[in-house]
C-alpha positions, 0 to 999 in steps of 0.5 A: 420492536420491528421498527427498532430492528429496521433502524438497526439494519439501516445503521449497519448498512451505512457501511456498504459505502466503505471502500476496500481501498481504506486498507491503503491507510494501513499500508502507509502507516506500516511502511512509515513505522518500518522507515522509522525503525530504520531511522532508529538503527541508522541515526538513533531516532527515538524508538517510541516514534516507530512503535507509536506509528506501528500501534496506530497501524494495528489499530487502524487495521483492526477498525477497518477490518471490523467495518468491512466485515460488517459490510461483508455481512450486511451488504454482500452485493456491494462487496461483490460489485466492488470486487468485480469492478475493473478498477476497484477490484484490484484494490482488494490487494490492499487488505492482503498487502496489509497482512504481509507488512504488519507481521514486520511490526507484529514480530516484535510483539508475538512471532507466532501471530506474525507468522500466522498473519503472513501465511494467510496474507501470502497464500491469499496474495498469490491466489488473488494475483492469479485471479486478477491476471486470469481476469485480464487475460480472459476478458477484453479490457478497456484502455480507460480502465488502465489506471495505477490501481492495476499495479496493486496486485503486482506490488502485493507479490513484491511484498512477499519477501519483506517480512520473511527475515523477521518470522523465523520460517525456514525454507521460504527462499523459493517463495521470495523468488516467486514474489520478486520475479513475478512481481517485477515481470508484470510491473514492467508491461503494466507500467508501460500500459498505464503510462501510455494511457496517461499519454494518449487518453483523457486525464484521470478524474480528479479523485483518481489523481492521487493514485498516480503515486502508485506508479512509484511502488514497483521500483521502491518495493522492488528494491526492498524485495530484491535486496531482501531476497538476494542480500546484496546491493548490486548494480540492479538494486542500485538501478532500482534505487535511481529509478525510484528517485527519478519517478518520485521527482516526476510525481512529487509535484502531484502532492503540491496539487493534492489539496486543491484538486478536489475535496478530501477523499479516502483515495488520497491515501494512495500516496502514503505507501509509495512515499513510505516505500521510497523512504525505506528504499533511500534509508536502505541505500544510505545504510549500505552506500553511506554518503552525505547525499544518500543520508540527506535524501533518506532523511528528506524522504522520511520527513516528506512521508511523515508529514504527508501521512500525518496530515492524511491521518489527521484529516481522516480522523477529523472527517470521521468525527464530523460524520463525513466518512460516506462523502470521503469514500465516494 
């Protein structure tokens, strides 16, 4: 009986390598579902596509939450080490961002559950951002640690307004302004710092190269957050849209190099949410500033995000079925 118990503990502790960044898959799938919902409204795309992707996002969220809960119970030291890591610690925001995005999908199923999930995510995101910014200001940071992952807590704040129109929760306009203002304020210096590190320091390791796509997120998510909060497509919103396209044009070549840079890693999911957010931005813009060019860009980005995220999901499932999860998480 003792031998069985020891074996059982060993099996559960296998999940100590499970990275918190796997919630990035939930973010990417949720963003893609939202983009297809917009495509349904604009072009009459089949509704089942958005629903199916949304269901997959909810399933992945439940599965990853269960796995990480096991890690939290059986390997608390590993969780603590991950949280206080100067790079990986920022990625705990992916779990909270998932709680802020999933209510957009869940609101069509159960509004009360969506409200509860969003409230937990919003409170957690504000506290998490405060903790991370306090950590940055309290301890000396190394230039080598200034990677795109540092943007995640800021992007999380920009996600605060996005689900509010779906939740029937009055009196939250100030919260929308809080997320928008603080998110955009900190996005600029962080982007500058990371860009400077890329210019003057050694290149990022191959495993972190996909995370460069995160640099797109403040502009793409900032656009949606700004339009949702203000309800207008003014000059500033259009500027964020144009910045999204320019930064994407600079970074999109990384996707071509992705499959050859290194063996598949869960870190590759870092490209998913920024691409989905860019597709949402383009479709939002096309809806309010209709032109042939805007619609072509919107459909092209939706196609790019769909193909990329589908490939990531298929490769992840194949890896799990082959027992490669530990290797993919390294």
